[in-house]
N, C-alpha and C positions, 0 to 999 in steps of 0.2 A: 843226874839224871833220867826218869826212869817214861819211856811213853809205849804202851798201848793200842795198838790196831784195835778200834770197835766193830770200826765199816770198813770195805776197802774196795763192793763196788763201785763199777759206772754208771752214770741213769739211774740203775732201780735195780732191790735186793735181789738175791739168790734167795728163798723160801727158807728161813731160816736165821737172815744176813744184814748188813746192815750196808749203805753206802756212806762218803765221803766221813768219821769222827777219827778224831785220834787222840789220845786222854796222854795228858803231860802230867808226870808228877816230878815233884822238886822240895824238899824242907816242909814236909807233907802237903804242898800246897798243890791243890788239885785244878788243872786248867785242860781244859776242851774246844778242841781246836776243831770246826764243822759240828754239827746236828744235826746230817742228812737224810734218810727213809730209814728208822725200823732202831735207827742207833739210842734214843730213850732207853728200849726195849733190854739191847744188849748191854747196854753202858752196866744197869744196874742188875746182871747177873755180874758187873763187878763190884760199886759202890753206890751208897744209896742215894740219891735223887740229892739228899739235905751235905752230904760232901763234899759236893760241885763248889770252888770256890767263885771259876771262874770260865767265859767261853765269847771265845775268838773266831769271825766265818768271813772268809776267804772270798765269800760272793754271794747269791739272789736267788742263784739254781737248787729246783730241790733237791736236787740228789747233796746238797752239801747243807738244806737250812732246813728241808721238812718235818725234821720234828721239833724244832722252835717252837710253833704252838706247844706241839704235846709235853715239852719240856718246859715251859712258863706252866698251863694247868698243875704238871707236877709237881710243881715248885707253890701254887698256889695253895692245892688242896693241902700237901703236906708240913704249910705251914699254919693252917686252919686244924689241922691234926694233932698238932703239937703246940699249939698253940702259942711259936714264938715265932715273930715276923722275921726275914728274910730277904735281901732283896739282892738275886744275882743280877753284877756286872756280865754284860752282852757286849761287846768289843766289834761292829763292823764299820764299813764304811759309808760313808754320806752320799757317794758320787748316785746313789739309786737310792732317792727320799722313799719313795714306795716300801720299799727291801727293807730299809732303816726303819724306818717308825715303828715298822711292827714286832724289833725288837724289846721293848714297851710290853707288857701287859702291866696291867695294876700295878701290889706293889711287889711283885713277885717277881720281876726282870729289868731292868734300867736299860738301854741300849746306851752305848758310848760309841763317838765316833772316831776313829782312829783318819787319819792323812797319808796321804804315800811317801811327803816327805819326817814323817813323825820315826820316833823310838820311844816307845813304847816299854813303864813296867808292871806287871801284872803279876806279885807276888813275887819271890823271886827270877821273876821273866823278865831280859828284856826285849824285846820285839822289835822290830826295824821289817822295811814293806816295799818290794818290788811290784811294779806293776807286770799284769800281763797282758801277753796277746792274746784273748778267748772274745766269744763274740757279746760277752756283759761283763759291765767292769767286775773284777779280779784282783787280787792281790797273792805272793806268794809272801812266804814270811822266812827270814831267818830268828827262832829260839836260842834265843842261851840265858847260860845259865853259871857257878861258879866253878862249871866243871864243862860242859859242854856246849855246841854253835849242833844244832838239829837241824836241816831247809825242809820248808817243804810247799812245793812248788802249786800247790793248788791246783787250777784246771791253765791251761795252757800250749801256744804251740810252741817250735823252737824259736828263742830268744840266743845272740850272746851273751848275752848280761847276765844272764843264768852263770859262766864261767864264774868271777871275780862273784857274784854274790855268796854260792857257792864254796869258793874259796877254803881246801883246808879240813872243809866242820867233818863235825863226827862219823855224820848221818842225812842222808840226803833221802828224802822224804816223796819221789816225784811219780806223778803221775804219770804210768804208760798206756794208752788207751788204744794204740796200733802199733798193728805189727811193722818190720822193716820195711817190705814192701809196699806201704798206705803212705801215702802224703796227708798229715794230720791239721798244712798250714789254714784252710778254710772252713774247718770245724772251732781251731785253738783248743790241737792236743797235740802230743807229742807221738812220736814211738820208741821204740826198743832203743832206734840203732841210734836215731838222738840222744835217746836220752846214756844211755852209754857214753858215748861223745863229749857231752857238758860233766859226768860221773869222773875220767878218764883225764880230761884237762883240769878240770878245778880242784885234781888228785883228791877228792872226799876216800874219811873211808873206808864208809857201807853204804849199799846201794839196797832200797828200798820198793821195789816193783806197785805200784795201787795205781787204786778207780784202773783195774782193771776190767777189760770189756768179756762181752759176750759171749764170744765165737773164738774160736780156735784153742789150741795149747799151749796154755798159757806156761808151760816149761819150755814154751820158743823161744817165748820173750825174754827169760832168762839169755836162752845162748846164744839169742841175737845182737841183746845188748852185752853177752862179753865178749865176742869179739872184739869189742873196742877198750870197756871197761877192763880191770885187771883187779880188783876188787873183788872183796866180799859182797855178793848178791841173791838177796831174799826177796821169792813175793810176798805180798801179804798176804796177812790170812787173819779172821775171827782173833780173836785173844793173842797176836805173837807180840810180843815183848823185846824191845832192845833198852838195856840198862848201858849208864859211865860207866865204864870199864870193863865189861864183860861181849862176849862175846855168845851170839844165839843159833 
């Protein structure tokens, strides 16, 4: 499995960058996890639109789905140019019907609903879900192929359920919106110490901090998480790549 960070900012993108978006690749299949602001532009620096096989979204806040509309136009226009019909599946929960309905556009994209208790197969990937603690209905994902297990927390405040959900994962991609002295419970976000605690207790092999804040020194997030987590930590950055069996 190969995971490439397309965007990692929380809330809104910094100039030339993007909010949440992660490209998962395995056995020639390409899955985009979340499609936030400016993700489509950054994605095309790596692959063309027609090389994308599926999309899955965690929830319907703009910093996770803002580029679904541009992606739909991109798929539609590309199909006209190439004179080749292709409908891109876009998976999302249906607890927000208005958000879910927007995943379907003409013949370009088709919204497919997943449920909290589902295990779904998308290409070579098997995906299970954990509902997070966030103002909008949101789901973390456990994404596995034959080689690896990757956890994506999406947006959430702390919950004990993340420990069994993440146990022994090869990679934990976790939001880290706040510094250790800040309480994210009311906002539905994690701080750096909570992230470190989850990673250490769950015995994950590699920790990637993402959904980063627009204030402070991000290296402090790493230092604060390292107080509790003794494994490998990276800050997400545009184009960062993690792959099975390799250190980065």
